[in-house]
N, C-alpha and C positions, 0 to 999 in steps of 0.2 A: 504494500500500500504506500502511496505517496502522502506524506504528512507534512504540512507546513507548521513550523513551530517558531514562535516569536516572543520576545520579551523586552521589557525596559531594563534598565541597569539593575533594579532590585531583583528581577527574576533571572538575571544572567546565569548565575551558578546552577540553579535548578534546570534552566533550559539546556545548559551544556550537559548536565547529567542525563536528562531525558533524551536528548539527541543521541548520545552514545548508546543508551539503553535501547532505543528504537532501532538504531542501525544494527546493533548486535542481534536483534530479533528479525532482521532482514528487511526492514522498511527503508524506503528512500525518504530522506528528510530534507526539506527546504528550510534552511536556517535563516531566520529574520530577526532584525532588531539590533539591540545594543552589542557593541564589540568588547565590552568589559563591564565589570561591576562598579568601576570607579568613575567612569565618565557618564554624566547624566544623559539619559535617553528617554524620550517621551513614550509612555505606554499607548498614547493615542496613535502615534505613527506605527508602532509595532503591531497594534491591533488591526490597523488599516491594512497592513501588508498581509497578515494572515487571512483576514476576511477576503481580501482581493484574490489571493491564491485559491481559496475554497470556492468563492462565488464564480470565478472564471474557469474553474475546472483544472487548474494547474496542480491542485492537491485534492485528494478525496476527503480528508479530514484535517482539522487544525487543532493546535494546542496553543493557548495564549496565556502568558504568565506575567504578572506584575507583583507588587508587594502583597496585596490582599486578593488580587484577582478581580476586584470590583471595577476599577477604572478601565482595565483592558477589555473586560466583558462588555461594558457599556459601549466602548469604542467599536468593538467587533459587530455588535448588534445594530449599529447605525446603517450597515450595508444591506441592501435588499437581498433576500435569499439566505441570510445567515441566521442561524439559531444557535447562539453561543450560551452555554450553560456553565455557571460557576459551581463547581463541585468540591465538596470538602471530604467526601468519602466515596467508597465504591458503590454503595447503594444509589446515591445521587447520580453518579456517572451512568450506571446501568439504566436507571429510570429516565434520565435525560435523553438517552438514545431510544429506549423502548417506547416512551409515551410522547416525547417532543421532537423526535428525529433530529436532535441536536447534531450539528456538523462541526462545531468547534467546542472544545473543552477549555474552560478557564480555571486556573488555579492560582493561589497566592503563595509565593515563595516564603513569606513570613508566617504562613499559616500551616502549611504542610511540609513535612520533610521529604527527602528523596525516596525512601522506601515506600511511604504512603503514596507519594505522587506516582511512582511506578505502578502500584496496585490500582490506583484510580484510573490511570491511563489504560491499563489492561482491561479493566471493566468497561470503560468507554468504548474502546476499539473492538471488543468482542461482542458487544450487545448489538442487536438489530432492532429496527423499528417494527412495532407490532401492527401498525396500520389500523384498519377498522375504524372505530369511533375516534381514535386518536388522529387519524388522517384528516378527518373533517376539521378538527381543531387546528391542526398545523396549517391546513389550507386557509383557514380563517385568518391566521396570523399574516399570511402573505397578501390578503386582500385589503 
């Protein structure tokens, strides 16, 4: 799977760890955003890049990381066709995919550690959309 992953400076270290984790699992990763944790970088810009990759089909899914995950999830959700879900645990990630057909996972580097982030990511990527009554609601979001 092709996954776009982006972050601001606060999420840089978690992004780097997840990038390596995903590559080891055989995914192709589009790495976006801050080039270090010491130089300020806007979560808005990082979110826009991930959202653009997903909405234009360059990536199948996205992962967006900032300090809390809040700002970058808001930024991603500004783009038409994006359903970015801020998830703090595996259940939220699974349900974001199953019920909301989320196409971008947002996390906070100051909220979750690397091991938990890996587990959340696995739950997000392995879950599939249930469709049915949920599809009507997802379609309603787009209108």
